[in-house]
C-alpha positions as CSV (number, residue, x, y, z in Angstrom):
1,M,65.6,-42.4,-64.5
2,C,64.6,-44.3,-67.6
3,D,64.5,-44.5,-71.4
4,T,61.8,-45.8,-73.8
5,L,61.9,-46.2,-77.5
6,Y,59.8,-47.2,-80.5
7,A,60.8,-47.9,-84.1
8,G,58.2,-48.7,-86.7
9,S,58.4,-51.1,-89.7
10,P,60.5,-48.8,-91.9
11,F,63.4,-49.4,-89.6
12,S,63.6,-53.2,-90.2
13,R,64.2,-55.3,-93.3
14,D,61.1,-57.5,-92.7
15,G,58.6,-54.9,-91.4
16,T,59.0,-55.7,-87.8
17,S,58.3,-52.9,-85.3
18,W,60.1,-52.5,-82.0
19,F,59.5,-51.2,-78.5
20,A,62.1,-51.2,-75.7
21,K,62.5,-49.8,-72.2
22,N,65.2,-49.4,-69.6
23,S,64.0,-49.0,-66.0
24,D,66.4,-46.9,-64.0
25,R,65.7,-47.0,-60.3
26,D,67.4,-47.5,-56.9
27,P,70.1,-50.1,-57.4
28,N,68.8,-52.2,-54.5
29,E,65.1,-52.3,-55.7
30,P,64.2,-55.7,-57.1
31,Q,62.1,-55.8,-60.2
32,G,60.5,-58.9,-61.8
33,L,58.6,-59.7,-65.0
34,F,55.2,-61.1,-64.1
35,L,52.3,-62.5,-66.1
36,I,48.9,-61.4,-64.8
37,D,46.0,-63.5,-65.9
38,R,42.9,-62.3,-67.7
39,R,40.2,-61.4,-65.1
40,G,37.2,-60.6,-67.2
41,S,35.5,-57.2,-66.9
42,G,36.1,-55.4,-63.6
43,G,32.4,-54.3,-63.7
44,Q,33.1,-50.6,-63.3
45,G,34.7,-48.0,-65.6
46,P,36.9,-49.0,-68.5
47,D,38.6,-52.0,-66.9
48,L,38.3,-54.9,-69.3
49,G,40.5,-57.2,-67.3
50,Y,43.0,-58.0,-70.1
51,A,45.9,-60.3,-69.3
52,F,49.3,-58.6,-69.4
53,A,53.0,-58.9,-68.7
54,L,54.3,-56.4,-66.3
55,S,57.9,-55.3,-65.4
56,K,57.2,-54.5,-61.7
57,P,59.3,-53.1,-58.8
58,S,58.8,-55.2,-55.7
59,W,56.9,-52.8,-53.5
60,M,54.3,-51.3,-55.8
61,A,51.2,-52.5,-57.6
62,G,52.1,-50.7,-60.9
63,G,54.9,-51.3,-63.3
64,E,57.6,-49.6,-65.4
65,A,56.6,-51.3,-68.7
66,G,54.3,-53.9,-69.9
67,L,52.6,-55.7,-72.8
68,N,49.0,-56.9,-72.8
69,E,47.2,-59.8,-74.5
70,K,46.1,-57.4,-77.3
71,G,49.7,-56.6,-78.1
72,V,49.7,-53.1,-76.6
73,A,53.0,-52.1,-75.0
74,I,53.5,-49.2,-72.7
75,G,56.5,-47.6,-71.0
76,N,56.6,-44.6,-68.7
77,E,59.1,-41.9,-67.8
78,A,59.3,-39.5,-64.9
79,V,59.1,-35.9,-66.0
80,F,58.9,-32.8,-63.9
81,S,56.4,-30.0,-64.6
82,R,56.1,-26.6,-63.1
83,W,53.0,-27.8,-61.1
84,K,53.8,-29.5,-57.9
85,S,52.8,-33.2,-57.8
86,R,50.4,-34.3,-55.1
87,P,51.9,-36.5,-52.4
88,D,48.7,-38.5,-52.4
89,G,48.3,-38.6,-56.1
90,V,48.4,-41.6,-58.4
91,L,51.7,-43.1,-59.5
92,G,52.4,-43.2,-63.2
93,M,53.2,-46.9,-62.8
94,D,49.7,-47.5,-61.5
95,I,48.3,-45.6,-64.4
96,L,50.3,-47.8,-66.8
97,R,49.0,-50.9,-65.2
98,A,45.4,-49.7,-65.4
99,A,45.9,-48.8,-69.1
100,L,47.1,-52.3,-69.9
101,T,44.0,-53.8,-68.4
102,A,41.7,-51.5,-70.5
103,S,43.2,-51.0,-73.9
104,D,43.0,-53.1,-77.1
105,T,45.0,-50.7,-79.2
106,A,47.7,-48.1,-78.7
107,R,45.2,-45.4,-79.7
108,S,42.8,-46.5,-76.9
109,A,45.7,-46.7,-74.4
110,A,46.7,-43.1,-75.3
111,S,43.0,-42.0,-74.8
112,F,42.8,-43.9,-71.5
113,I,45.9,-42.2,-70.1
114,S,44.7,-38.8,-71.2
115,A,41.3,-39.2,-69.7
116,F,42.7,-40.6,-66.5
117,V,45.0,-37.7,-65.8
118,E,42.2,-35.2,-66.5
119,S,40.2,-36.6,-63.6
120,H,42.9,-37.7,-61.1
121,D,45.8,-36.0,-59.4
122,Q,49.2,-37.4,-60.2
123,G,52.0,-37.9,-57.7
124,G,52.5,-40.3,-54.9
125,N,55.9,-41.3,-53.8
126,G,57.7,-43.1,-56.6
127,A,60.9,-43.8,-54.7
128,F,62.1,-47.1,-53.2
129,K,63.9,-45.0,-50.5
130,G,63.3,-41.4,-49.7
131,K,60.8,-39.3,-51.7
132,L,60.3,-38.6,-55.4
133,H,57.2,-37.0,-56.8
134,Y,56.7,-36.5,-60.5
135,D,54.5,-36.4,-63.6
136,N,54.8,-38.9,-66.4
137,S,55.3,-39.3,-70.1
138,Y,54.5,-42.5,-72.0
139,I,55.1,-44.3,-75.3
140,V,52.2,-46.6,-76.1
141,A,52.5,-48.9,-79.1
142,D,50.8,-51.9,-80.7
143,G,52.9,-52.7,-83.7
144,R,50.6,-50.8,-86.1
145,E,50.9,-47.4,-84.6
146,A,52.4,-45.7,-81.6
147,F,51.9,-42.4,-79.6
148,I,53.7,-40.2,-77.1
149,V,51.6,-39.0,-74.3
150,E,53.1,-36.4,-72.0
151,T,51.3,-35.2,-68.8
152,A,51.7,-32.3,-66.4
153,G,49.3,-32.5,-63.4
154,R,45.9,-32.8,-65.0
155,R,47.1,-31.6,-68.3
156,W,48.3,-33.7,-71.2
157,A,49.6,-33.5,-74.8
158,R,49.9,-36.3,-77.3
159,K,51.1,-37.0,-80.8
160,R,51.3,-40.0,-83.1
161,I,54.8,-41.3,-83.7
162,V,55.9,-41.1,-87.3
163,E,58.4,-44.0,-87.9
164,A,60.3,-43.7,-84.6
165,A,60.7,-41.8,-81.4
166,T,62.5,-42.1,-78.0
167,I,61.6,-40.5,-74.7
168,S,63.5,-40.0,-71.4
169,N,63.2,-37.9,-68.3
170,A,62.5,-34.6,-70.0
171,Y,59.5,-33.3,-71.9
172,G,59.8,-33.5,-75.7
173,V,56.5,-32.5,-77.3
174,T,56.9,-29.0,-78.6
175,D,54.5,-27.3,-81.0
176,D,54.2,-30.6,-82.8
177,W,51.4,-31.8,-80.5
178,E,48.3,-33.2,-82.1
179,E,45.9,-33.2,-79.2
180,L,45.8,-31.3,-75.9
181,D,43.7,-31.4,-72.7
182,P,40.7,-29.0,-72.8
183,V,42.2,-26.5,-70.3
184,T,45.5,-26.0,-72.2
185,A,43.7,-26.0,-75.6
186,S,41.3,-23.3,-74.3
187,E,44.2,-21.2,-73.0
188,L,46.0,-21.4,-76.3
189,A,42.8,-20.7,-78.3
190,A,42.2,-17.5,-76.2
191,G,45.7,-16.3,-77.0
192,N,45.5,-17.3,-80.7
193,D,48.7,-19.2,-80.3
194,R,49.5,-22.8,-81.2
195,G,52.0,-22.9,-78.3
196,N,55.0,-25.0,-77.4
197,W,53.9,-27.7,-74.9
198,T,57.3,-28.2,-73.3
199,D,58.0,-24.5,-72.8
200,R,54.6,-24.2,-71.3
201,V,54.8,-27.0,-68.7
202,E,58.4,-28.0,-68.0
203,N,60.4,-27.2,-64.8
204,R,63.7,-26.5,-66.5
205,F,65.9,-27.5,-63.6
206,Y,65.2,-31.2,-63.6
207,P,66.3,-32.1,-67.2
208,I,69.7,-30.7,-66.3
209,M,69.9,-33.1,-63.3
210,T,68.4,-36.1,-65.1
211,Q,70.3,-35.6,-68.4
212,G,67.1,-36.9,-70.0
213,K,67.5,-34.8,-73.2
214,R,71.0,-36.2,-73.7
215,R,69.9,-39.8,-73.3
216,R,67.0,-39.2,-75.6
217,V,69.4,-38.1,-78.3
218,L,71.6,-41.2,-77.8
219,T,68.7,-43.7,-78.1
220,R,67.4,-42.0,-81.2
221,L,70.9,-42.0,-82.8
222,A,71.2,-45.7,-81.9
223,L,67.9,-46.4,-83.8
224,E,68.9,-44.2,-86.8
225,S,72.2,-46.1,-87.1
226,R,70.2,-49.3,-87.8
227,R,67.6,-47.7,-90.1
228,G,66.5,-50.4,-92.5
229,T,68.3,-53.2,-90.6
230,L,66.9,-52.9,-87.1
231,S,66.6,-56.3,-85.3
232,L,66.8,-57.5,-81.7
233,D,70.5,-56.8,-81.6
234,G,69.9,-53.2,-82.6
235,A,67.1,-52.6,-80.1
236,L,69.2,-54.1,-77.3
237,S,72.2,-52.1,-78.4
238,A,70.2,-48.9,-77.8
239,L,69.4,-50.1,-74.3
240,R,73.0,-51.2,-73.7
241,S,74.7,-47.9,-74.8
242,H,77.1,-46.2,-72.4
243,G,77.5,-43.2,-74.8
244,R,81.0,-41.9,-74.5
245,S,81.5,-43.4,-71.0
246,L,83.7,-46.4,-70.4
247,P,81.6,-49.6,-69.7
248,S,83.0,-49.8,-66.2
249,R,82.1,-46.2,-65.3
250,R,79.9,-45.9,-62.3
251,G,76.7,-44.0,-62.0
252,S,76.6,-41.8,-65.1
253,L,73.1,-40.7,-66.1
254,A,74.5,-39.5,-69.4
255,A,73.8,-42.7,-71.2
256,P,70.9,-45.3,-71.3
257,C,72.7,-48.2,-69.5
258,V,73.2,-46.8,-66.0
259,H,75.6,-48.4,-63.5
260,E,75.2,-47.8,-59.8
261,G,77.3,-45.4,-57.7
262,G,76.3,-42.0,-59.1
263,F,76.1,-38.6,-57.5
264,P,73.9,-36.8,-56.6
265,V,71.3,-39.5,-57.7
266,N,72.3,-43.1,-57.2
267,N,70.4,-45.0,-59.9
268,A,71.0,-48.1,-61.9
269,T,69.2,-49.8,-64.8
270,T,67.4,-52.5,-62.8
271,A,65.3,-54.1,-65.5
272,S,64.9,-54.0,-69.3
273,I,62.4,-55.3,-71.9
274,A,62.0,-55.3,-75.6
275,V,59.0,-56.1,-77.7
276,S,58.7,-57.0,-81.4
277,W,55.7,-57.2,-83.6
278,S,55.9,-58.9,-87.0
279,K,54.6,-57.2,-90.1
280,S,51.7,-59.6,-90.3
281,G,50.8,-58.9,-86.6
282,E,50.7,-62.6,-85.9
283,A,54.0,-62.9,-84.1
284,T,54.7,-60.8,-81.0
285,V,57.6,-61.5,-78.7
286,L,58.6,-60.0,-75.4
287,W,62.2,-60.2,-74.3
288,F,63.1,-59.5,-70.7
289,S,66.4,-59.2,-68.8
290,G,65.1,-60.2,-65.3
291,S,68.3,-58.5,-64.0
292,S,70.1,-55.2,-63.8
293,Y,72.5,-53.8,-66.4
294,P,71.3,-54.7,-69.9
295,C,74.9,-54.5,-71.2
296,I,75.7,-57.8,-69.4
297,S,72.2,-59.4,-69.4
298,L,70.7,-62.1,-71.6
299,F,67.2,-61.3,-72.7
300,K,64.8,-64.3,-72.4
301,P,61.8,-64.7,-74.7
302,I,58.0,-64.9,-74.0
303,L,55.8,-65.5,-77.0
304,L,52.4,-63.8,-77.3
305,M,50.2,-66.1,-79.4
306,D,46.5,-65.9,-79.9
307,G,46.2,-63.7,-76.8
308,A,48.2,-66.1,-74.6
309,F,51.6,-65.6,-73.1
310,V,54.0,-68.5,-73.7
311,P,57.3,-68.3,-71.8
312,L,60.1,-70.4,-73.3
313,W,62.3,-70.2,-70.3
314,T,60.8,-72.4,-67.6
315,K,63.1,-71.7,-64.7
316,Y,61.6,-68.3,-63.9
317,D,58.4,-67.9,-61.9
318,H,56.2,-65.3,-63.6
319,H,53.5,-65.3,-60.8
320,E,53.0,-61.8,-59.5
321,D,55.5,-60.9,-56.7
322,S,57.1,-64.3,-56.8
323,P,59.9,-64.5,-54.2
324,S,61.7,-66.7,-56.7
325,A,61.7,-64.0,-59.4
326,Y,62.9,-61.4,-57.0
327,G,65.5,-63.9,-55.6
328,H,66.8,-64.4,-59.2
329,W,67.2,-60.6,-59.5
330,R,69.1,-60.4,-56.1
331,R,71.4,-63.2,-57.1
332,Q,72.3,-61.4,-60.3
333,L,72.9,-58.2,-58.4
334,A,75.2,-60.0,-56.0
335,W,77.2,-61.4,-58.9
336,I,77.5,-57.9,-60.5
337,R,78.8,-56.5,-57.2
338,R,81.1,-59.5,-56.4
339,K,82.7,-59.6,-59.8
340,G,82.5,-55.9,-60.7
341,A,80.6,-57.2,-63.7
342,G,79.8,-53.8,-65.1
343,R,83.2,-53.9,-66.7
344,F,82.5,-57.1,-68.6
345,S,80.7,-55.2,-71.3
346,G,84.2,-54.0,-72.3
347,S,85.4,-57.6,-72.7
348,A,85.3,-59.0,-76.2
349,A,85.2,-62.5,-74.9
350,F,82.2,-61.8,-72.7
351,I,80.3,-60.0,-75.4
352,D,80.9,-62.7,-77.9
353,R,79.5,-65.2,-75.4
354,R,76.6,-63.0,-74.6
355,D,75.7,-62.4,-78.2
356,G,76.2,-66.0,-79.1
357,A,73.7,-67.1,-76.5
358,Q,71.2,-64.3,-77.5
359,L,71.4,-65.5,-81.1
360,E,70.6,-69.1,-80.0
361,L,67.5,-67.8,-78.3
362,E,66.5,-65.9,-81.4
363,K,66.8,-69.1,-83.4
364,L,64.6,-70.9,-81.0
365,V,61.9,-68.2,-81.2
366,A,62.1,-68.3,-85.0
367,E,61.5,-72.0,-84.8
368,A,58.6,-71.6,-82.3
369,E,56.9,-69.2,-84.7
370,K,56.6,-71.8,-87.5
371,P,53.2,-73.3,-88.1
372,G,52.6,-76.3,-85.8
373,A,55.9,-75.8,-84.0
374,L,54.3,-75.9,-80.5
375,E,52.0,-78.8,-81.1
376,G,52.6,-82.2,-79.6
377,E,56.1,-82.3,-78.0
378,G,57.2,-79.2,-79.8
379,L,56.7,-76.7,-77.0
380,S,58.4,-79.0,-74.4
381,R,61.4,-79.5,-76.8
382,L,61.8,-75.8,-77.4
383,R,61.5,-75.0,-73.7
384,A,64.2,-77.6,-72.9
385,A,66.5,-76.1,-75.5
386,T,65.8,-72.6,-74.1
387,D,66.6,-73.7,-70.6
388,K,69.8,-75.3,-71.8
389,V,71.0,-72.0,-73.4
390,V,70.1,-69.9,-70.3
391,D,71.7,-72.5,-67.9
392,E,74.9,-72.5,-69.9
393,W,75.0,-68.8,-70.0
394,Q,74.5,-68.4,-66.3
395,D,77.0,-71.2,-65.5
396,G,79.6,-69.6,-67.7
397,N,79.3,-66.3,-65.9
398,A,81.0,-67.9,-62.9
399,G,84.2,-67.8,-64.9
400,F,84.1,-64.0,-65.3
């Protein structure tokens, strides 16, 4: 299960907008953050071959969340409609990847997803082990505007986000939809009824199991608590929330940060990202965990500058399906299990060290965004400083 959030410029002091996503999947499923180069036009259809960053489970082509060279971010959620998904249908993660290659704005990404599901069956097996078939909802954002797109088979509803929104594993668009697929729109017109989208399409059993509505409330409350002051710390706090659970509690789907060991569904937050867009639109930063459990993870920065991705941490291989990246993820999981590290988010000493390292990385990003900062030896110096912060963080974890 997963959670995705967006908060527009009114939520920050400096006009920055924020997007963030927790990917909750099988605890043993590796996930890496990869940079896919620009390809040029695919020659057919709407594929424009844009470069993009993709948070990608190891066994699939698609991804859980991503950011393309145009500054468009997308995150998807599993939702469950009253129409049965097709076993041979298209995975929502594959739709997400396709939208990243084809979209230069959030609005065009929303249109792409809507058009795609009208003409293709959704489904496929989205599980690392076993079987799980579902429909999808999305937040698409570009720093200027953002949209929620919810799908049910070949149907869809979408609406523009006003200031902020969060989504999880439950439908949330009601009678506030702004656009609908032609079939649903025609049905409602025939009945002279605006209609509640969620009531019309949702299988009401699954939200009880996934607790998606509860997590959606928690992430929205986390954003509202930082209204006017939201920063990286606030965005990550929403992802790191355990709700009313103790940090060491295993397996609860009742809060965004999920630790393994749950029943009947054993999930864990296996990867997380956050994206910020400056008010001017000139500075976009992607922060990624590269590991499970955002509550005990350090988020590393990748700059998006003039359409190019510039990682500041050099000791991570961003080539697609890199064994090294998946190896890093597995080593972090081994540390979590060996140390029982989920409980560390209840340790003041650990949190102080985590937040101190995160602040140092924020300072380096702020320095990198200054005019001319990456010229000459500037980029090498900033990368060396970033590597030092991350190395010290990882070395220090041995003591916990």
